[in-house]
C-alpha positions as CSV (number, residue, x, y, z in Angstrom):
1,X,-18.9,6.6,3.5
2,X,-17.3,3.2,4.1
3,X,-15.3,3.2,7.3
4,X,-13.8,-0.3,7.1
5,X,-11.5,-2.0,4.6
6,X,-14.3,-4.5,3.9
7,X,-16.8,-1.8,3.2
8,X,-14.3,0.0,1.0
9,X,-13.5,-3.1,-0.9
10,X,-17.2,-3.7,-1.5
11,X,-17.6,-0.2,-2.8
12,X,-14.6,-0.6,-5.1
13,X,-16.1,-3.9,-6.4
14,X,-19.5,-2.3,-7.0
15,X,-17.7,0.5,-8.8
16,X,-15.9,-1.9,-11.1
17,X,-19.0,-4.0,-11.7
18,X,-21.1,-1.0,-12.6
19,X,-18.6,-0.2,-15.4
20,X,-18.0,-3.8,-16.4
21,X,-14.3,-3.5,-15.5
22,X,-13.9,-6.7,-13.7
23,X,-12.9,-8.3,-17.0
24,X,-9.8,-6.1,-17.0
25,X,-9.0,-6.4,-13.3
26,X,-7.0,-9.6,-13.4
27,X,-4.4,-10.1,-10.6
28,X,-1.7,-9.4,-13.2
29,X,-3.2,-6.2,-14.4
30,X,-4.0,-5.0,-10.9
31,X,-0.5,-5.7,-9.6
32,X,0.9,-3.7,-12.6
33,X,-1.5,-0.9,-11.9
34,X,-0.5,-0.9,-8.2
35,X,3.2,-0.7,-9.2
36,X,2.4,2.2,-11.5
37,X,0.6,4.1,-8.8
38,X,3.5,3.5,-6.4
39,X,5.8,5.0,-9.1
40,X,3.5,8.0,-9.3
41,X,3.7,8.4,-5.5
42,X,7.5,8.4,-5.8
43,X,7.5,11.2,-8.3
44,X,6.0,13.5,-5.7
45,X,9.1,13.0,-3.5
46,X,11.8,12.7,-6.1
47,X,14.4,15.4,-5.6
48,X,13.0,16.6,-2.3
49,X,15.2,16.7,0.8
50,X,14.2,14.7,3.8
51,X,13.0,17.9,5.4
52,X,11.0,19.0,2.3
53,X,9.4,15.5,2.1
54,X,8.0,16.0,5.6
55,X,6.7,19.6,4.9
56,X,4.5,19.2,1.9
57,X,2.4,22.1,0.6
58,X,-1.3,21.7,0.9
59,X,-1.5,21.1,-2.9
60,X,1.3,18.5,-2.8
61,X,-0.2,16.8,0.2
62,X,-3.6,16.5,-1.6
63,X,-1.9,15.0,-4.7
64,X,0.0,12.5,-2.4
65,X,-3.3,11.6,-0.7
66,X,-4.8,10.8,-4.1
67,X,-1.9,8.6,-5.0
68,X,-2.2,6.8,-1.7
69,X,-5.9,6.3,-2.4
70,X,-5.1,4.9,-5.9
71,X,-2.6,2.5,-4.3
72,X,-5.0,1.4,-1.6
73,X,-7.8,0.9,-4.2
74,X,-5.7,-1.3,-6.4
75,X,-4.4,-3.2,-3.4
76,X,-7.9,-3.9,-2.1
77,X,-9.1,-4.9,-5.6
78,X,-6.1,-7.3,-6.0
79,X,-6.8,-8.8,-2.5
80,X,-10.5,-9.3,-3.4
81,X,-9.6,-11.0,-6.7
82,X,-7.2,-13.4,-4.9
83,X,-9.4,-13.9,-1.9
84,X,-6.7,-12.6,0.5
85,X,-7.7,-10.9,3.8
86,X,-5.1,-8.1,3.8
87,X,-5.8,-7.3,7.5
88,X,-5.1,-10.9,8.5
89,X,-2.1,-11.1,6.2
90,X,-0.7,-7.9,7.7
91,X,-1.1,-9.2,11.2
92,X,0.8,-12.4,10.1
93,X,3.6,-10.4,8.6
94,X,4.0,-8.3,11.7
95,X,4.3,-11.4,13.7
96,X,7.0,-12.7,11.3
97,X,8.9,-9.3,11.5
98,X,8.7,-9.3,15.3
99,X,10.8,-12.5,15.2
100,X,13.1,-11.3,12.4
101,X,13.6,-7.9,14.0
102,X,13.6,-8.2,17.8
103,X,13.3,-4.7,19.2
104,X,16.1,-5.1,21.7
105,X,18.5,-6.2,18.9
106,X,17.6,-3.7,16.1
107,X,16.4,-0.6,17.8
108,X,17.6,2.5,15.8
109,X,19.3,0.3,13.1
110,X,17.6,0.0,9.7
111,X,19.6,-2.8,8.2
112,X,18.0,-5.8,6.5
113,X,17.3,-8.9,8.7
114,X,20.1,-10.9,7.0
115,X,22.7,-8.2,7.9
116,X,22.4,-8.5,11.6
117,X,24.9,-10.6,13.6
118,X,23.4,-13.5,15.5
């Protein structure tokens, strides 16, 4: 089994190619599929309390895991199609957020960056 994002991305590409699905997997279509899967993930948590959302039954946990897998699959396919290294992009974004949200200023406060006083 693939144990890195690169290997997983290669497996997903091979899966799509074996089925001649690359023709359908444009950035537009993949981003729409990604949003749809994120919506399906939300459905599993809709109407649950905070406590219930942290204590999923084994069946619900498995269903959520499958939605997360769908999301990751579409994300990796989209990144491959756009030639974006999602690991590098994530490291870049973390560095940006470290500046936007300095730990000593925002600890325990979940407001947006533009809502903090300077």
